[in-house]
C-alpha positions as CSV (number, residue, x, y, z in Angstrom):
1,Q,0.1,0.1,0.0
2,V,1.4,3.4,-0.8
3,Q,-0.4,6.8,0.6
4,L,-0.4,10.0,-1.2
5,V,-1.2,13.4,0.6
6,E,-1.3,16.7,-1.5
7,S,-0.9,20.0,-0.5
8,G,-0.6,23.4,-2.2
9,G,-3.7,24.2,-4.0
10,G,-5.4,27.3,-4.2
11,L,-6.6,30.4,-6.2
12,V,-4.0,32.5,-7.9
13,Q,-4.0,35.1,-10.4
14,P,-3.3,34.5,-14.1
15,G,0.6,34.8,-14.5
16,G,1.4,33.9,-10.9
17,S,2.6,30.4,-9.3
18,L,1.7,27.7,-7.1
19,R,3.8,24.6,-5.9
20,L,2.1,21.4,-5.1
21,S,3.4,18.8,-3.0
22,C,2.8,15.2,-2.8
23,A,4.3,13.1,0.4
24,A,4.4,9.3,-0.1
25,S,4.5,7.1,2.6
26,G,3.9,3.2,2.9
27,S,5.4,0.6,0.6
28,I,7.6,3.5,-1.2
29,G,10.4,1.1,-2.3
30,D,8.0,-0.4,-4.9
31,I,7.4,2.9,-6.5
32,N,9.0,3.4,-10.1
33,A,7.4,6.5,-11.1
34,M,5.4,9.5,-9.7
35,G,3.3,12.1,-11.2
36,W,0.7,14.4,-11.6
37,Y,-2.8,14.5,-13.4
38,R,-5.2,17.0,-13.3
39,Q,-8.9,17.1,-14.4
40,A,-11.1,20.3,-15.3
41,P,-14.8,20.3,-15.2
42,G,-16.4,18.4,-17.8
43,K,-13.0,17.2,-19.2
44,E,-11.2,13.8,-19.1
45,R,-8.1,13.6,-16.7
46,E,-5.0,14.2,-18.5
47,L,-1.4,13.8,-17.7
48,V,0.5,16.9,-16.8
49,A,3.9,15.6,-15.5
50,T,5.9,12.3,-14.6
51,I,9.2,11.6,-13.1
52,P,10.2,8.0,-13.4
53,N,13.0,6.5,-10.9
54,G,16.3,7.5,-12.7
55,G,14.7,8.7,-15.9
56,D,13.7,11.7,-17.8
57,T,10.7,14.0,-16.6
58,N,7.9,14.4,-19.4
59,Y,5.4,17.2,-19.6
60,A,2.3,17.8,-21.2
61,D,2.8,20.1,-24.3
62,S,0.0,22.5,-22.7
63,V,2.5,23.1,-19.5
64,K,6.1,22.5,-21.1
65,G,8.4,25.6,-19.9
66,R,5.9,26.8,-17.3
67,F,5.9,23.6,-15.0
68,T,8.8,21.8,-13.4
69,I,8.2,18.4,-11.4
70,S,10.8,17.4,-9.3
71,R,11.3,15.0,-6.3
72,D,13.0,14.9,-2.7
73,N,13.8,11.3,-2.0
74,A,14.8,12.1,1.6
75,K,11.5,13.4,2.1
76,N,9.4,11.0,-0.3
77,T,7.9,14.1,-1.9
78,V,7.2,15.3,-5.4
79,Y,6.7,18.8,-6.0
80,L,5.1,20.6,-9.2
81,Q,6.0,24.1,-9.4
82,M,3.8,25.9,-11.6
83,N,4.8,29.1,-13.1
84,S,2.6,31.5,-15.5
85,L,-0.3,30.1,-14.7
86,K,-3.2,30.5,-17.0
87,P,-6.9,30.2,-16.6
88,E,-7.0,27.1,-18.6
89,D,-4.7,25.4,-16.1
90,T,-7.7,25.6,-13.4
91,A,-8.7,22.0,-12.6
92,V,-8.0,19.3,-9.3
93,Y,-4.6,18.2,-9.6
94,Y,-4.1,14.7,-8.6
95,C,-0.8,13.1,-7.5
96,Y,-0.1,9.3,-8.5
97,A,2.4,6.6,-7.9
98,R,2.6,3.4,-10.0
99,G,5.3,0.5,-9.2
100,W,5.3,-3.0,-9.1
101,A,4.6,-5.1,-5.9
102,V,4.9,-9.4,-5.4
103,T,0.8,-9.3,-6.0
104,G,1.5,-7.1,-9.6
105,P,1.6,-3.7,-10.7
106,F,-0.3,-0.9,-8.6
107,L,-1.4,2.9,-9.2
108,Y,-2.1,4.7,-6.4
109,W,-4.0,8.0,-6.4
110,G,-4.0,11.2,-4.0
111,Q,-7.2,12.8,-2.9
112,G,-6.8,15.6,-5.3
113,T,-6.2,19.6,-4.4
114,Q,-7.8,22.2,-6.5
115,V,-5.9,25.1,-8.5
116,T,-8.2,28.0,-9.6
117,V,-6.5,30.7,-12.0
118,S,-8.7,33.7,-12.0
119,S,-8.7,37.5,-11.4
């Protein structure tokens, strides 16, 4: 089992910045990648950014150059730094962790954190 706790969402004006955090606990040694998805009202959940163990980060085209994903292994925490925010970035942001356990592959989600970009 992996538990994910997110924080850092809120209301910000266009052009502003926010940093999301996702703290993992539990069977974290089985995780091989973490990242963020988001879901806007009436839209499907979409991948925002991912950071695999020892691999290259990956971003949605819509956030490249504005968002940065990083991790602090000592704190078992993944961050999403969001700059130059736009109203279309408004969504619930979900942290995820995927990996392999003895029972097979797993995928866990955080509870979601609301990001609202509005003047």
